N, C-alpha and C positions, 0 to 999 in steps of 0.2 A: 740566324744560322750560326752554329758553333764554329769556333776557330779550329777546324779539324787538323790543320797542319801543326799547330802547337800541341793539340791533344795527342797526335800521333808521335811527335818528337818526345813528349813526356812519357808516353806509354812504352816506347821502345827503350828509352833510357832506364825505366824501372823494371823492365822485363828480366827476371832472373830465372824463371822456369818456363820453357816454351814447348808446346806440342807442335810437331811438324808432321804433316801428312803429305805423302807423295803417291801419286796414282800410277796405274799401269801405262797410261798413255805417255807419261814422262819417262819411265824407266825402260821401256821396250822399243825395239825396232823390229823389222821384218824377221830378223834372225834370232829373236828372243831378247834377253837382257842386253841393254846397251851399256857395256862396261865403262865406257868413257863418261856417260852420265852418272852412273852409280859412283864412280870414283870422284867425279867433280862434286857431287852432292856430299859425299862423306867428308871430303876435305873442307868444304864450306861449313858443315856442321861442326867439324873438329875445331875450327877456328873460334866459333862461338863458345864451344865447350871449354877451350883453353882460356877464354876470357872470363871464366867463372860462372857461366850460365849452365843450368841443367837442361838437357835436351831429351825429349821422348819422341822417337821416330815411329810413326805409323805408316807402314809401307804395304802397297799392293805389289803384284808382280809374280806371285807363286804360280798361278795358272799359266801365265804367258811363258814363264821359264820352263815349266813342264811341257808345254806345247812345243817349244823349240827343241827340247831333248828328245821328244817323240818323232821329230822331223816330219815324215810324210803322214803320220797318223791323223786322221780327221776326228775332231771331237764333236760329239752330238749328245746333247742332253746333260743334265746335272751330274749323273754318276761319272761320266767321262771327265767333266771339269773337276770333280772332286779328286779323281785319280790323278789327273794332271797336276793338281795342287800338291798332292803327296810327293810327286816326283820333283816338282819345282821348288818347294819350300826350302829344302836342304840346300839347293843350289843358290837360292836367293840369300839365305842367311850366311852361307859360306862366303859369298862375295862381300857382304857387309863386314863380317867378322875379320876377314883377311885385310881389307883396306883400313878399317878403323884400328885394327891391331898394329899395323905399320905406323899409324899416326899416334900411337900411345893411348888409345881410348878403348876401354873394356866394354864389350857389348853383352847384352843378355836377351835371349829370345823369349817372347811371350806370345802365345797363341790363344785367342779369346773367341768366344761366341756370345751372342746376346744373352743366353742363359747364365753365363758367368757373371753378368752385371745385373741381371734382373732380380735375383734373390738378394736381400739386404746383407746376409751373412757372407755370401760368396763375393758380393761387391766389395765389402770391407776387406776381405782377404786379398783381392786383387789390388785394392787401393794401398794396403799396407806393404805388399810385396813391391809395388812400383815405387812407393816412397822410400823404402829401404834401399833399393837399387840406386835411386837418385841421390840419396844421402851418402852412399858409397862412391859417388861420382862415376857410376856406370851409366851407359847409354842404352836404355831399353829399346829394343826393336820389336814392335808389335805388329801382328797381322791377324786378320780374322782367320779362325781355324776352318778353312774352306773344305778340308777333308771330311768334316762331320756336319758343317752348318750349311743347310740349304738356303736359309733366309738371306745370309750375307751374300751368297753367290747371285741370288735373284735380285735383291733390293739394295745391297749395302754399298759396295765398293769402298768401304772403310771411312767414308765421310761421316756417317753417323757415329761409328765407333770412335773416331778421333775426337769428335765434339763431346762425347760422353766422358772420355778420359781427361779432357780439360778440367772437368769438375773433380774427377777422382784424384788427381795429383795436385790440385790447387794451382793450375798454371796461370801465368800472367799474360800470355799471348798465345794465339793460335795462328799458325801459318799453314796455308793450303797451297801446295805446289801443283800447278796444273799445266796442261799443254797449251793453254791460252795465256796471253800476256796479262790478263785480268778479266774483269767483268765489262762487257761491251754493251753499247746502247742497242745493238742488234747483232744478228749473226754475221760476223765479218766475212765469212765465205760466200754469203749471198748479198750482203750490202757493203760495198766498198767505202761508203761514207760513215759506217759505224765507228764510234769512238770508244776508247777505253776510259772508263770512269776512274779518276784518281781517288775518289771517295764516294761511298754509298752510305749516307747518314740515314738514320731512322729505319733500320732494317726490319723492325717490328711491323711497320706499316706498309712496306713495299709489296706490290703484287708480283710474286716471283714467277708466276706463269707467264706474265707479259714480258718480264726481263729475259726469260730463258725459253728457247725454242729448239734446242738440239742437244744431242749426246755425243760424247767422244766414241770412236769406233772400238778402241781396245778395252776401255774400262766399262763399268756397269753404272756409272753415276752420271756425270754431266754437271753443268753449272748450277742447275736447280738444286741438286743434292748438296753442292758446296755452299750455296746460300742458305739452305736450311741448316746446315751445320754452323754457319756463321751466326744465324739467328739464335740457335741454342746457346752458343758461346756468349753472345751478347746478353742473354738472360742471366748469365753468371757474372756480368760486369767485365767480361774479357773481350778484347778487340781481336779482329781477324785481319790478316793480310792474305789476299789471293794474288799469287805472283807466278810468273813463268818458271817452271821447274828446270827447263833446259838452258836458261840464261846463265852465262858464266858468273860465278861468285855472287849469285843472286842475293843471298842473305847478308853476306859481308857488306855488300854495297848498300843494302837497305839500312843496316845499322850504322853505316858511315854517313847516312843522311841523304842518299840518292833516292829519288822518287821512282819506284818501280811498282807495277801492279795496282791493285785496288785495295784501299784501306776501308775497313768496315768498323767504325767505332762502336764501343759498347754502349748499352743503354744506361740511363742515369740511375735507375733502380734495378737491383738484381735479386734473384732468388737465392735463398740459402742453399748450400751444397745438398742438404738433405732433401729439400723440396725439389731441387733440380733432378735428383735421382728419382724421386717419386713421379715427376712430370714426364721425364723423357726416357728413363732407363727401363722402367717396368711396363710390360705389356698388360693392359687391363684384362682381368679375367671375367668380368661381367659388367652389367649396366644397372644403374639405379635411376629409374624414371621418377621425377618428383613433380608435385603440383606447382601451379604458378606462384602461390604464396611462398612456398619454400624457395623457389627459384629467385624471387625478388629478395628474400631475406639473405640468401647467399651472395647474390651479386651486389646488393646495396648496403648490407649491414655487417658483413664479415661474420655471419653466424655459423654455428655448427649445424649439421643436418640431423634433424630429429625424426623419429619414426612417424610422427603425425603427418609429415610432408611427403612420405614415400608412397608412390602410387603403383609402381610395378618393379619387379625384380627379374633381371635376365641373367642367365648363366648359372653354373653350379660351382661355387667358389667357397673356399674356407675362410674362417675368421682371419683377419689380417691381410687379406688379398687386396691388391690394387683394383679399384673399380672405377668405371666411367660414370659421371653424374650428368644426366640429361634433363632438359626442361620438357614441358608437355609437347612442344613442337619437334622434339628429337634433336635439338641443338646441344652440343656438349658444353656444359658449364665449367667442368673441370674434372679432376681425378682426385681420388682419396683412398685411404686405407679403411676398409670396412671393419667395424668393431664386432660384427656378428657374421656367421656364415649365411649362405643364401637361404637355406631352409628356415632358419630362425627369423630372418628378415621378412620372409613371406608371412610368417605367423604374426609379426608385430607391426607390419606396415599399416599406416593410418591411425595407429593408436597413440594416446598420450604416453609420455615417458613413464609416468607413474604406473601404467598398466603392464609394463614389461615383465615385472616379477610375477604377476598373476598368470601370465601366459607361459613364460619360460621357466619359472621357478627360481630364477635369479635375475638380477639386473646389474651386472658389473659396470655398465655404461649407460648413461641417460641418452646419449646421442649415438647415432649409427655411423656417422663420420665426424670426427672432431675437427674443428677449423684448423688446428695446428698440424693435422695430418691431411690437409687438403690444399690443392693448387687450383686456383680458378683461372679460366680462360687461357690455359696452356696451349701453346701453338704446337699441337701434336701432329 
């Protein structure tokens, strides 16, 4: 077993750029935003910022802030929650901007949807903007654009978004502030003997369904989504700390050496930033079913996918789209960028590469997915 305490100490000491995510359950009370918690968090982050670290804050809370402003208004369905987010986002950002401004930290608001990160060009634009803000020593405050994004309201709660931004800004550390003290061996509200793990090593191999069996009431995530986010960060070689967001001076104490929360160390081998984007940021537009021989070649030999191994094409996608690659049993082998659109792939599937030009009139690529544009066994 690895000496995780030494690894943690070293990782904290080297961390110059940190993505911090805070959820609704931490920031809100029955009356809406809990301003004492917001101010406490801002002061804690400002201390790290003053110490020379770059901080990117991913925050929930817009819907809850809007709900409080509406007072007796009952919210039902996605349109109501989107409208509440439109009311609450300004209030949420005003609170951060005011408190950080008093502490001498300039903030910048960024609202994102999954679509903003899915296309490579738009992803790079987001990446460049965030990096410029960090280079200017600003503190970006990021939230999902809940007024237009249904998927984030239903599935997201920003855990996924924050883990994707870890790769976008080349962060050294991911901190997830939660309503719990960390990751427990069981549900502490049901099992008084449940203990908080100081470290969860080997996040790649853990059965997250067994570890997690509940959700917070206010947020849309829960510990399962937080551990999925930690797993994604680990694939980049970035460690995660899950810690109580309402704990006073929680981050200052952690960086001073105090043991708080659950430490999730990074994996030994990491994906490149580009392959991480390919594996986790882009939603596959179709599926390529391949025969067993091709499946074996991809899994065991690091080969590209050739048309001879293609058995079935699902979906209607363009050239360059991200597609899922499946074996004959329907198990996902990985994802990759298709060198041909769906119609052309249906024409050349099962053929030798030398036959492509005879069918299509040209053959710009001998492979349908090159191994450099493929991620195998991604935990999607």
